[in-house]
C-alpha positions as CSV (number, residue, x, y, z in Angstrom):
1,M,0.0,0.0,0.0
2,K,1.3,3.5,-0.9
3,I,0.9,5.9,2.0
4,I,1.7,9.6,2.1
5,A,2.4,11.5,5.4
6,C,1.8,15.2,5.0
7,I,4.1,17.3,7.3
8,K,5.0,20.9,7.8
9,Q,8.0,22.8,9.2
10,V,7.2,25.2,12.0
11,P,9.0,27.3,14.6
12,D,10.1,25.4,17.7
13,S,7.5,25.4,20.4
14,E,9.7,27.5,22.7
15,A,9.8,30.3,20.1
16,K,8.6,33.7,21.3
17,I,6.1,34.9,18.6
18,K,5.6,38.6,18.1
19,A,4.0,40.9,15.5
20,E,6.3,43.0,13.3
21,N,5.1,45.3,10.5
22,G,1.8,43.4,10.4
23,Q,3.5,40.0,10.1
24,I,4.2,37.2,12.5
25,S,7.8,36.8,13.5
26,W,9.6,34.2,15.6
27,G,13.0,35.8,15.3
28,D,15.9,33.3,15.2
29,A,14.0,30.4,16.7
30,P,14.9,27.1,15.1
31,L,12.5,25.5,12.6
32,V,11.4,21.9,13.3
33,I,9.0,19.3,12.0
34,N,5.5,20.1,13.4
35,P,5.2,18.0,16.6
36,F,1.7,16.8,15.6
37,D,3.0,15.6,12.3
38,E,5.4,13.3,14.0
39,Y,2.3,11.4,15.0
40,A,1.2,11.4,11.4
41,V,4.5,9.8,10.3
42,E,4.2,7.3,13.2
43,G,0.7,6.3,12.1
44,A,1.9,6.0,8.4
45,L,4.8,3.8,9.5
46,Q,2.5,1.6,11.5
47,Q,0.5,1.0,8.4
48,K,3.6,0.5,6.3
49,E,4.6,-2.4,8.6
50,A,1.1,-3.8,8.8
51,T,0.5,-3.8,5.0
52,N,4.1,-4.2,3.7
53,G,3.7,-0.7,2.1
54,T,5.7,2.4,1.5
55,V,5.6,5.8,3.1
56,T,6.4,9.1,1.3
57,A,6.7,12.3,3.4
58,L,5.2,15.3,1.6
59,C,5.8,19.0,2.6
60,I,5.2,22.5,1.3
61,G,7.8,25.0,2.2
62,P,11.2,26.7,1.5
63,E,14.4,24.8,1.0
64,T,14.9,24.7,4.8
65,A,11.8,22.4,5.0
66,K,14.1,19.6,3.7
67,E,15.3,19.3,7.3
68,A,11.7,18.4,8.5
69,L,11.5,15.9,5.7
70,K,14.8,14.4,6.7
71,H,13.4,13.9,10.2
72,A,10.6,11.9,8.6
73,L,13.1,9.9,6.6
74,A,15.2,9.2,9.7
75,M,12.0,7.9,11.4
76,G,11.6,5.4,8.6
77,A,9.8,7.0,5.7
78,D,10.9,5.6,2.3
79,A,10.9,8.8,0.3
80,A,10.3,12.5,0.7
81,I,9.1,15.3,-1.6
82,L,9.2,19.0,-1.1
83,V,6.9,21.4,-3.0
84,S,8.6,24.7,-3.1
85,D,7.9,27.8,-5.2
86,P,8.3,31.6,-4.6
87,A,4.6,32.0,-5.3
88,L,3.7,29.9,-2.3
89,N,4.9,32.2,0.5
90,D,1.4,33.3,1.7
91,L,-0.7,30.2,1.6
92,D,-3.9,29.9,3.6
93,T,-5.3,26.5,4.6
94,L,-7.3,26.0,1.4
95,G,-4.4,27.1,-0.8
96,A,-2.2,24.5,1.0
97,A,-4.9,21.9,0.5
98,K,-5.0,22.6,-3.3
99,I,-1.2,22.2,-3.5
100,L,-1.2,19.0,-1.4
101,A,-4.0,17.5,-3.4
102,A,-2.2,18.1,-6.7
103,A,1.0,16.6,-5.3
104,I,-0.9,13.6,-3.9
105,Q,-2.5,12.9,-7.3
106,K,0.9,13.1,-8.9
107,I,2.4,10.7,-6.4
108,G,-0.5,8.3,-6.1
109,A,-1.6,6.9,-2.7
110,E,-4.2,4.7,-1.1
111,M,-3.9,6.5,2.3
112,V,-2.9,10.1,3.2
113,V,-2.1,10.8,6.9
114,F,-2.1,14.2,8.6
115,G,-1.4,15.3,12.1
116,R,-4.4,16.9,13.9
117,Q,-3.2,20.5,13.4
118,T,-0.1,22.6,13.0
119,L,1.7,24.4,15.7
120,D,1.9,27.7,14.0
121,N,-1.6,28.3,12.6
122,G,-3.4,25.5,14.3
123,A,-6.5,25.6,12.2
124,G,-6.8,21.9,11.9
125,V,-8.8,22.0,8.6
126,T,-6.2,21.3,5.9
127,S,-6.7,17.6,6.1
128,A,-10.5,17.9,5.5
129,Q,-10.0,20.4,2.7
130,T,-7.5,18.1,1.0
131,A,-9.9,15.2,1.3
132,R,-12.7,17.2,-0.2
133,L,-10.5,18.3,-3.2
134,L,-9.4,14.7,-3.8
135,G,-12.9,13.3,-3.4
136,Y,-11.6,10.9,-0.7
137,P,-13.5,10.1,2.6
138,M,-12.1,11.9,5.6
139,L,-11.6,10.1,8.9
140,G,-10.4,12.6,11.6
141,L,-9.0,12.4,15.1
142,A,-8.0,8.7,14.7
143,G,-6.4,7.0,17.6
144,S,-5.9,3.7,15.8
145,I,-6.0,2.5,12.2
146,K,-6.7,-0.9,10.7
147,V,-6.8,-1.8,7.0
148,N,-8.7,-4.7,5.8
149,E,-9.4,-5.7,2.1
150,G,-9.7,-2.3,0.5
151,S,-11.2,-0.5,3.5
152,V,-9.9,1.2,6.6
153,T,-11.4,1.3,10.1
154,V,-10.3,3.9,12.6
155,E,-11.2,4.5,16.3
156,R,-11.9,8.2,16.6
157,V,-10.9,9.8,20.0
158,L,-13.6,12.4,20.9
159,E,-14.3,14.5,24.0
160,E,-17.5,12.4,24.5
161,G,-15.7,9.1,24.1
162,K,-14.6,6.9,21.2
163,Q,-16.2,6.2,17.8
164,I,-15.5,3.5,15.3
165,V,-15.9,4.5,11.7
166,N,-15.1,2.8,8.4
167,A,-14.5,3.9,4.8
168,K,-13.2,2.6,1.5
169,L,-9.7,3.3,0.4
170,P,-8.2,5.7,-0.7
171,A,-8.9,7.8,2.3
172,V,-7.5,10.8,4.2
173,I,-6.9,10.3,7.9
174,S,-5.8,12.8,10.6
175,V,-4.4,11.2,13.8
176,V,-4.1,12.2,17.4
177,Q,-1.5,11.3,20.1
178,S,-3.3,8.0,20.9
179,I,-1.9,6.6,17.6
180,G,1.3,5.9,19.6
181,E,4.5,7.7,20.6
182,P,6.5,8.7,17.6
183,R,9.5,6.4,17.2
184,Y,12.9,8.0,17.8
185,P,15.1,8.2,14.6
186,S,17.7,5.4,14.6
187,F,21.4,6.1,14.1
188,M,21.3,4.4,10.7
189,G,18.1,6.3,9.8
190,I,19.7,9.6,10.6
191,R,22.8,8.7,8.5
192,K,20.6,7.6,5.6
193,A,18.4,10.7,5.8
194,S,21.5,13.0,5.9
195,K,22.6,11.7,2.5
196,A,19.1,11.6,0.9
197,E,18.4,13.7,-2.2
198,I,15.0,15.2,-1.8
199,P,13.2,16.1,-5.0
200,V,11.8,19.6,-5.2
201,W,8.6,20.2,-7.2
202,S,7.5,23.6,-8.4
203,L,4.0,24.7,-9.4
204,G,5.1,23.9,-13.0
205,D,5.9,20.3,-12.0
206,L,2.4,20.0,-10.6
207,G,0.8,21.7,-13.6
208,I,-1.1,24.2,-11.6
209,S,-0.9,27.9,-10.8
210,A,-0.6,29.5,-7.4
211,P,-4.0,29.4,-5.6
212,E,-5.6,32.7,-4.7
213,Q,-5.9,33.5,-1.0
214,T,-9.3,33.0,0.4
215,I,-8.3,34.5,3.7
216,K,-6.0,37.5,3.8
217,R,-4.4,39.0,7.0
218,T,-4.8,42.7,6.7
219,A,-3.4,43.7,10.1
220,L,-1.7,42.1,13.0
221,A,-1.0,43.9,16.3
222,T,0.4,43.0,19.6
223,P,-2.2,43.3,22.4
224,P,-1.8,46.5,24.4
225,A,0.3,46.2,27.6
226,R,-1.8,45.8,30.8
227,E,-0.8,47.7,33.9
228,T,-0.9,45.6,37.0
229,A,-0.1,46.2,40.6
230,A,0.3,43.9,43.6
231,E,-0.4,44.7,47.2
232,I,1.3,42.7,50.0
233,I,-0.9,42.3,53.1
234,T,1.2,42.0,56.3
235,G,0.4,41.4,60.0
236,E,1.7,40.1,63.2
237,T,-0.2,36.9,63.0
238,P,-1.9,34.8,60.4
239,E,-5.3,35.7,61.9
240,E,-4.5,39.4,61.5
241,I,-3.5,38.9,57.9
242,A,-6.6,36.9,57.2
243,E,-8.8,39.6,58.7
244,K,-7.1,42.4,56.7
245,L,-7.5,40.3,53.5
246,A,-11.2,39.7,54.2
247,D,-11.8,43.4,54.8
248,K,-9.9,44.2,51.5
249,I,-12.0,41.7,49.5
250,I,-15.2,43.1,50.9
251,A,-14.1,46.7,50.2
252,E,-13.1,45.9,46.6
253,K,-16.4,44.1,46.2
254,V,-14.6,41.0,44.9
255,L,-17.3,38.9,46.7
């Protein structure tokens, strides 16, 4: 079975995000594979092992995104493809879905696996939008996946409990952490990934033009600073402190 794991490169979770000239900036923070997408790669690798299949990691981004793809290769993915084009600098979720759908059709796959959301934008809708464009069934929030004779069954992890759903392949699946802890890249995997030649596809290679933005950010501002003050209540005994605190709470009409 041919499986595609869609990933994204994002700023490290420790990055301090701020607004600069109407744009989001994370300064010199390192860029890493989206943590939720590590679970997508793990889920794809589990199905590779269960079905004797192959996994291709797919990413949209600049040349630096090859490092995220190499992380997926080091985990065990068989191949990686980067879609990179200067016209793709300001993609919204639907635009990303259109590019991914075109690349998936070019590669060919029976299963496409996403993480539940990205760490930077966190919309969590690109997987569903991609499925719609491909005409594939969408199975979201999967905590387990099982393939059987041309169909796939997943256990969805919901706030209300769990739900078992089934669909025919090909299908798009988004996974949650219950799929299993992402495997640590092996030493041999890291060496192999470091030497890997990752193909870079442009919009011309996909035979499409840059999608128009459905959502445009017109302004971005840092929230105004809030002035706060703290008052330390003192006293000779805990009882005296408690009494002063009670009087203060009543005076301020907190209660």
